[in-house]
N, C-alpha and C positions, 0 to 999 in steps of 0.2 A: 146246328150249324157249326158249332166248335169242332164236332167229329168230322164233318164234311170238309171244313178248311184244312185242319191237320191231316186228314188222309191225303188230300191233294198234295199238299207240302211234302209229307213223308215219301209219296210215290212218284211224284212228277218232278219235284226238284228238292230232294232231301238235304243238300248242302246248305240251302237257305236258312232252314231251321236247325241245322248243325247236327243231324243225325244220319250223314250220308254213309257212315261206317257201320250202322247198325242193320241187323239181320231183319228179314221180313217178319220173323216171329216177334222180335222186340218190338218193331213198329206197330204190329197188331195188339200187343199187350198194352203198350202205351195208348193206343186208341181205345181199348177196352175201358182202361181207366178214365179216359177223358169222356166216353159215352156214359159211364157209370156216375161220374160226379157232375156231369153238366146236363144230363137229361133224365138217366134212370132214377137216381136218388131224389132230385127235385119233383119228378113226376109222381113218384111213389108218396112223397110228403103231400102233394096236393090231394091224392086218393085218399090219404090217411085223415086228413083235414076235412074232407068231404064226408067221409064215413062217420067221423065225430060230430058232424053238423056244425064245425066251426066255420065253414064257409058254405054259402048256399049253392053254388054250382060248380062243378068240376071244370067248366069253361071259364072261371073267372071272369065273369062279366062285370061285377061290381068293383070298383077301385079298392074298397075296404077288403076284399076277399084276396087282392093280389098282394097284400103288404107282406104277410108272413112268407108266402111262397117265394116272393123276391129276396127277401131277407136270407131265407135259407139257401136259395140259388147263389147269392154273394158269398155266403160263408163257405158253402161247399166247393165253388169255384175257387175262392181265395185260398182255401186250405190245399186244394190240389196244386195251385200255382206256386205257393211256399213249399210244398213238399218237393216237388219236381226241382225247384230252384235250388234247394238244398243239396240235391243229389250230385251236382256237378255241372261243368261246362256244357256237356252233351245234351243235357234236358233243359238248359236255361232258355233257350228259343221257345220251346214248347211252353215253359212256365210264363214267359213274357205274354205269349198269345192269350193264354188262359188269364193271366192277370188282367189284360186289357179287356177281356170278355167280361170279367167281374166289375171292371170300371164301368162298362156299358150297361150293364145290369143296374148298377148302383144309380147311374144317372137316369135311367128309365123309371126306377123305383122312386127316386126323389121328385121327378116331374109328376109321376103318377099319385103323388099325395094330394096334388091340386088339379091335376088335368089328365085326361085319358090321352094315352100315346101308344102307337102300335109297336109292341116288342117284336112282332113278326117282322115287321119292316126294319127295325134296328138289326135284327138278327141277318138278315140277307143284305142289308146296308153294309155290315161289317164284312161279309164275304167280299162284296163288290169292291170296298175300300181297300182291304188287304191284297186281294189279287192285283189291283190297279197299281198301288204303291210298290209292292214286291216286284212287279213285272217290270217297271221302269227302273227301280232303284238296282236291280240285278241285272237288267237288259235280258230277262228271261222269256223268251218266246214261247217256251213250253206252258205258260201261264195264260196265253190267249184263249185257248178253248174254255178252260175253267171259268175265265173272266167273262166271256161271252155267254157261256151257260148261266152264269150267276145273274146276268142282265135278264135273260129270258125268264128264269125262275123268279126274279124280283118282280117282273111285269105280272107274272101269274099269280104271285103272292099278294101284290098291292091291289090288283083288280079283284081278287077275290075277297079280300077284307072289306073293300068298298061294296061289291056285290052283295054280300052278307049284312051289309049295314052294320058291321062291327066297330067301323071307324069312319070317320070323315076324311076328306082329302087331305085336310091340313094335318090332322093327326098321323096319316099315313106317311106323309112327305116328311114330318118332324122326325117320326121313328127312323126312317130311311136316312135322313141327314145325320141323325146322332151316331148311327151305326157306321156310316161312311166316314165321318170326322174321326171318331176315337180309333176305328181299325187303321185309318191312314196314319195318325200320330203314332200308333203303337208299332206299326210296321217300321218306322224309323229306328226303333230300338232292337229289331231283330238283327 
């Protein structure tokens, strides 16, 4: 979700995120870093934990199996956010987005200490909240299509989580609301 959100902002309305003067190559390099630190490295960690038999399933079905992967994701995203923020004003918008994604993961992780909540729903909720808030804050009509696509994808993700019996309706809605609320608040700082 972080890569999809930032790719949309980089190529649809780059001025919002502060990289409108960047080349396509620079944007793709940034997206590669975002992909690596928010998806590839955390996924690699899950695979490694599974191979070492530290976690029972690569699907992270048990709450106890999710703790270390969440922690690693928070650290990985937090590091990337800090690194980008230190590089100067042109990357600070991206850093803020990644920082609020780390906050969302932290909240999901804390809730998951006691109760299962849908991280998938939180992810798509983050896209919906960010597109909605940025669309209205900047009066950016080019975000209409990504916003409505995110709504459609949200319907698919939420219904699939329910169909697979991975979550209850309340867990899916709670995850969606966490994502929407945190990303809406985060969009104020961009």
